[in-house]
C-alpha positions in Angstrom: -21.6 13.3 -3.8 -18.3 14.9 -3.6 -15.8 13.6 -0.5 -15.1 16.6 1.4 -11.6 17.6 1.6 -9.9 17.2 5.1 -9.6 20.4 7.4 -5.8 19.5 7.6 -3.3 17.3 6.4 -3.3 13.5 6.8 -0.5 11.0 7.5 -0.7 7.6 6.0 1.1 4.3 5.4 0.3 2.4 2.4 1.9 -1.2 2.8 1.7 -3.8 -0.2 1.7 -7.1 0.7 3.5 -10.0 -2.2 5.9 -12.0 -2.9 9.0 -12.3 -5.0 10.4 -15.0 -7.1 13.7 -15.4 -8.8 13.5 -14.0 -12.7 14.4 -17.6 -14.8 16.3 -15.7 -17.7 17.8 -12.7 -15.8 19.8 -12.8 -13.0 19.9 -10.3 -9.7 16.0 -9.7 -11.4 13.1 -10.8 -8.8 9.9 -11.3 -10.3 6.8 -9.5 -8.5 3.8 -11.3 -7.1 1.0 -8.8 -5.4 -1.3 -10.4 -2.6 -2.7 -7.4 -0.9 -1.9 -4.8 1.1 -3.4 -2.0 3.6 -3.5 1.8 4.2 -3.1 3.3 7.8 -3.2 6.5 9.3 0.7 7.2 10.4 2.0 9.3 13.2 2.6 12.6 12.4 6.2 13.6 11.4 8.9 14.4 13.7 9.7 17.3 12.0 6.2 18.9 12.0 6.4 22.2 15.1 2.9 22.7 14.1 0.5 19.9 15.5 -2.5 22.1 14.1 -1.2 21.5 11.0 -1.9 17.8 10.6 -5.1 16.0 11.4 -5.7 13.3 14.0 -7.2 9.6 13.8 -10.7 11.8 13.7 -10.1 13.5 10.7 -8.9 10.5 9.4 -11.9 8.1 10.2 -14.2 11.3 8.8 -12.7 11.0 5.2 -13.0 7.4 5.0 -15.8 6.2 6.7 -17.3 5.4 3.5 -20.3 7.2 3.9 -20.0 8.8 0.4 -21.8 7.2 -2.4 -20.0 5.5 -5.4 -19.8 7.0 -8.7 -20.7 4.8 -11.7 -17.2 4.6 -12.4 -16.0 3.5 -8.4 -18.6 0.8 -8.6 -17.2 -0.3 -12.0 -13.5 -0.3 -10.5 -14.3 -2.6 -7.6 -16.9 -4.9 -9.4 -13.6 -5.3 -12.1 -11.3 -5.9 -9.3 -13.3 -8.3 -7.4 -14.1 -10.5 -10.7 -10.6 -10.2 -12.3 -8.2 -9.8 -9.5 -10.3 -11.9 -6.8 -10.1 -8.8 -4.6 -11.4 -9.0 -1.3 -12.4 -5.4 -0.3 -12.7 -4.1 3.0 -16.2 -3.7 4.5 -14.6 -0.5 6.6 -11.7 0.3 8.7 -10.9 -1.3 11.8 -10.5 0.5 15.2 -7.1 2.0 14.3 -8.4 3.4 10.8 -6.8 0.5 8.9 -8.1 -0.6 5.7 -6.6 -4.4 4.5 -7.4 -5.9 1.0 -6.5 -9.5 -0.2 -6.0 -10.2 -4.0 -6.7 -14.2 -4.4 -5.5 -14.2 -7.5 -2.0 -12.5 -7.3 -0.9 -9.7 -9.8 2.2 -9.5 -11.3 5.0 -12.4 -12.7 7.8 -13.1 -15.0 7.9 -9.9 -18.0 5.1 -8.1 -16.1 6.4 -6.8 -12.7 9.7 -7.0 -11.4 12.6 -5.5 -9.3 16.6 -5.3 -10.2 18.5 -5.6 -7.0 20.6 -2.9 -7.0 22.0 -3.4 -3.1 21.2 -6.0 -0.5 22.3 -6.7 3.4 20.7 -7.9 6.2 18.9 -4.4 7.0 18.8 -3.2 3.9 17.4 -3.8 0.1 17.5 -1.5 -2.5 15.9 -2.5 -5.7 14.7 -0.5 -9.3 11.4 -1.7 -10.9 10.3 -2.4 -14.1 9.2 1.3 -14.4 12.0 3.0 -12.6 11.0 3.7 -9.5 13.6 3.4 -6.8 12.6 1.1 -3.9 14.5 1.4 -0.2 13.3 -1.4 1.9 14.0 -1.9 5.6 13.2 -4.5 8.1 10.7 -3.3 10.8 12.6 -2.9 14.3 10.5 -5.8 15.7 11.7 -7.7 12.9 15.4 -7.2 13.3 14.9 -8.3 17.5 12.8 -11.7 16.7 
């Protein structure tokens, strides 16, 4: 059974959780360990002048409700994540439309996942990952004020 496409565009935020450890052999390099994350609906972009262009929370919930039957491949992927990563996958979404997952066997490690620090101050953290991806990380407003 195919998952139906949403009638309008949806906005979401993917949050990845984990921790960094200093790389023992390279200065300004941090080893990355991933421990979980979540996927949540996001507010509409401020630049959107057409509110009909983007879907709402109900559109999000219809798409991600999990009412479709998994394919064999999807079922094998879920089983592999549970066995090899110690993944605790969501049974469904919470009231806000958020899905959370936990990896009880963190993924990453020295030589596998790392970021090189390009810039760092109290509010901004710029890194370049082992696949060449540049990340610009800022503190959430609530973290800045606490």
